[in-house]
C-alpha positions in Angstrom: -8.3 -0.2 32.3 -4.3 -1.3 31.6 -5.5 -5.1 32.2 -8.3 -4.5 30.7 -6.5 -3.5 27.2 -4.0 -5.8 27.7 -6.6 -8.3 27.7 -8.5 -7.1 24.5 -4.7 -7.4 23.0 -4.4 -10.9 23.5 -7.7 -12.2 23.4 -7.4 -10.4 19.6 -4.0 -12.1 19.0 -5.5 -15.8 20.0 -7.9 -15.1 17.2 -6.0 -13.7 14.8 -3.7 -16.6 15.3 -6.0 -19.2 15.5 -8.2 -18.1 12.4 -4.4 -17.9 10.5 -3.6 -21.4 11.7 -6.7 -23.0 11.1 -7.0 -21.5 7.3 -3.1 -22.5 6.6 -4.1 -25.9 7.1 -7.4 -25.9 6.2 -9.4 -26.3 9.1 -12.1 -24.0 8.5 -11.9 -23.9 4.6 -9.4 -25.6 2.4 -6.3 -22.8 1.6 -7.1 -22.6 -1.8 -10.6 -22.2 -2.1 -11.2 -20.4 1.1 -12.3 -17.5 -1.3 -14.1 -14.7 0.8 -15.7 -16.4 3.6 -12.6 -16.1 5.8 -12.7 -12.2 5.5 -15.7 -12.2 8.0 -13.4 -13.2 10.5 -10.7 -10.8 9.5 -13.4 -8.1 9.2 -14.8 -8.5 12.6 -11.3 -8.7 14.1 -10.5 -5.3 12.2 -13.8 -3.7 13.7 -12.2 -5.0 17.1 -9.4 -3.4 16.6 -11.5 0.1 15.8 -13.3 0.0 18.7 -10.1 -0.6 20.6 -8.5 2.5 19.4 -11.8 4.6 19.6 -11.8 3.2 23.5 -8.3 4.7 23.9 -8.9 7.8 22.3 -12.1 8.3 25.2 -10.1 7.1 27.5 -7.3 10.0 26.7 -10.1 12.6 26.2 -11.3 11.7 30.0 -7.8 12.0 31.8 -6.8 15.3 30.2 -7.9 18.2 28.1 -3.9 18.6 26.5 -4.2 19.4 23.2 -0.9 17.3 22.3 -2.2 14.1 24.1 -5.4 14.0 22.2 -3.9 14.6 18.5 -1.6 11.7 19.2 -5.1 10.0 20.2 -6.5 11.0 17.3 -3.7 10.6 14.7 -3.4 6.9 16.0 -7.0 6.0 15.5 -7.0 7.9 12.2 -3.7 5.5 11.0 -6.1 2.8 11.6 -8.8 3.6 9.9 -6.8 4.7 7.0 -5.4 1.4 6.8 -8.5 -0.3 6.6 -8.5 0.8 3.0 -5.7 -1.3 2.1 -6.9 -4.2 3.9 -10.0 -4.1 2.0 -7.6 -3.8 -1.3 -5.8 -6.3 -0.1 -8.3 -9.3 -0.1 -8.9 -8.6 -3.8 -12.7 -9.5 -3.6 -12.6 -9.3 -7.4 -10.1 -11.7 -7.7 -7.8 -10.1 -10.3 -4.0 -10.4 -11.2 -1.5 -8.9 -13.2 -3.3 -5.5 -13.3 -0.2 -3.5 -14.8 2.2 -6.0 -15.8 2.7 -9.7 -16.6 5.4 -10.3 -13.7 4.0 -9.4 -10.1 0.8 -11.4 -10.0 -0.7 -9.8 -7.0 0.3 -6.7 -7.9 -3.1 -5.2 -6.4 -0.9 -5.0 -3.2 0.8 -2.2 -4.7 -2.9 0.1 -5.0 -2.9 -0.9 -1.1 -0.3 1.0 -0.6 -2.3 4.1 -1.8 -4.0 3.1 1.9 -1.1 1.6 4.1 1.1 4.6 3.0 -0.2 7.3 4.5 -2.0 5.1 7.4 1.7 4.3 8.3 2.8 7.8 7.8 0.6 9.2 10.3 1.9 6.3 12.6 5.4 7.5 12.0 4.3 11.0 12.4 3.1 10.3 15.7 6.0 8.0 17.0 8.2 11.3 16.1 6.0 13.2 17.9 5.7 11.1 21.1 9.4 10.8 21.3 10.3 14.7 20.5 8.2 15.1 23.5 10.2 13.0 25.4 13.2 14.6 24.6 15.0 13.4 22.0 16.7 15.8 19.5 14.8 16.7 16.0 18.2 15.7 14.4 18.4 12.1 15.9 14.4 11.4 14.8 15.8 12.5 11.6 18.8 9.9 11.5 16.9 7.2 12.8 14.3 8.0 9.9 16.7 8.1 7.6 18.6 5.0 8.8 14.9 3.1 7.7 14.5 4.7 4.8 17.8 3.2 3.3 16.7 -0.3 5.2 14.3 0.0 3.5 15.5 0.7 -0.1 18.2 -1.9 0.2 15.2 -4.4 0.7 13.7 -3.5 -1.9 16.5 -3.3 -3.9 17.6 -7.2 -3.0 13.6 -8.5 -3.7 13.3 -6.5 -6.9 12.6 -8.5 -10.3 13.6 -7.0 -13.8 11.0 -5.9 -16.0 8.4 -5.2 -13.1 6.0 -2.5 -14.1 6.4 1.1 -13.1 3.6 1.7 -11.0 4.3 -1.5 -8.6 8.2 -1.0 -9.1 7.3 2.6 -7.8 4.5 1.9 -5.2 6.9 -0.5 -3.4 9.8 1.6 -3.5 8.0 4.2 -2.1 6.2 2.0 0.4 9.5 0.0 1.8 11.1 3.3 2.4 8.1 4.1 4.9 8.1 1.4 6.6 11.3 1.2 6.9 11.4 4.3 9.1 8.5 3.4 10.8 10.3 0.0 11.9 13.4 1.8 13.5 11.4 4.3 15.0 9.7 1.8 16.8 13.7 1.4 18.8 13.7 5.2 19.4 10.4 5.1 20.9 11.5 2.9 23.5 14.8 4.6 24.2 12.9 7.9 24.9 10.6 6.1 27.2 13.8 4.6 29.0 15.5 2.5 27.3 15.6 -1.2 29.0 14.1 0.4 31.8 11.1 1.3 30.1 7.4 -0.6 30.9 6.3 -3.1 29.0 3.2 -1.3 27.6 6.5 0.8 26.5 8.0 -2.5 25.1 5.1 -3.7 23.5 3.8 -0.6 21.5 7.5 -0.5 20.0 7.5 -3.7 19.5 4.4 -3.1 17.6 5.8 -0.2 15.2 8.9 -2.7 14.3 6.3 -5.5 13.8 4.5 -3.4 11.4 8.0 -3.2 9.2 8.7 -6.8 9.5 5.2 -7.6 8.3 5.0 -5.6 5.2 8.8 -6.8 4.7 6.9 -10.7 4.6 4.9 -9.1 2.4 7.6 -7.9 0.0 9.8 -10.6 -0.4 7.2 -13.7 -0.3 4.0 -12.4 -1.6 4.4 -9.7 -3.9 8.2 -10.3 -5.6 8.0 -14.1 -3.9 8.5 -17.2 -6.5 10.0 -15.6 -8.9 6.5 -12.8 -9.3 4.0 -15.7 -8.2 4.2 -15.6 -4.4 4.0 -18.0 -2.1 0.3 -17.8 -2.0 -2.1 -18.2 0.0 0.6 -19.6 2.7 2.0 -16.2 3.2 -1.7 -14.3 4.0 -2.2 -16.0 6.3 1.4 -15.5 8.2 0.9 -11.6 7.3 -2.6 -11.7 9.0 -0.8 -12.8 12.5 2.2 -10.2 12.3 -0.4 -7.3 10.7 -2.9 -8.0 13.4 -0.2 -8.2 16.4 0.8 -4.8 15.2 -1.9 -3.0 15.0 -3.1 -4.0 17.9 0.1 -2.5 19.6 0.4 0.2 18.3 -3.2 1.9 18.9 -1.9 1.6 22.7 0.7 4.5 22.1 -1.8 7.6 23.4 -2.6 5.2 26.3 1.3 4.7 27.5 1.8 8.4 26.7 -0.8 9.7 29.1 0.0 6.7 31.7 4.0 7.5 31.4 2.8 11.5 32.0 0.5 11.0 34.7 3.2 8.6 36.4 5.9 11.3 36.4 3.6 13.9 37.7 1.9 11.9 40.5 
């Protein structure tokens, strides 16, 4: 199972990177005129991620009847499914801009927070549950989350543009705080599995948490608020796609890592 899963993750990463680099260089479509065509490839990759996450959940159900592990598997799948709404919103199929103010061109990205926010909140809860299960004290978990929130707040303070509409400002601020917490929790997650001695799978999942924060930092600094609110578009979209797909492919491995770790301890 583990070898098959790693192969599937690597395949997704290779296809996502090839798709993004090819689009960026104009191999498949001209970067400025790609339109909705490239979303066919992205849609297939997102479907592959959902099927992969479902297969992990199914494997967990086959391995154990423990409600905790099954809850982690469900939260992992639900997190990905909710985030799909954000992916669809970010596609901006209607190609409308400046919806909320005359400063941020790609402010539809703020709309996607209504999906990515709950989706990554589920991921944050999942990570917190697992680290607590691994013996980390709630106060320590809370400190890491608070540190991540503060890091996210600092990030939004640095990139903010005066005159940004209230809705965009509010949504991006809330989301920056949330995704900052997700990123730092990835470090604590690795620590809870043994830190430097943790398995490669654990490191992959923990890095996936951190990569989620990096991917959204790229969106904030270069897509939403970058270039005076115009965004470095479409280049940043392709770069973000690689980071986002990689992150999702890694974090959905969490239930498998958890159950495998527990089975190894009791073996």
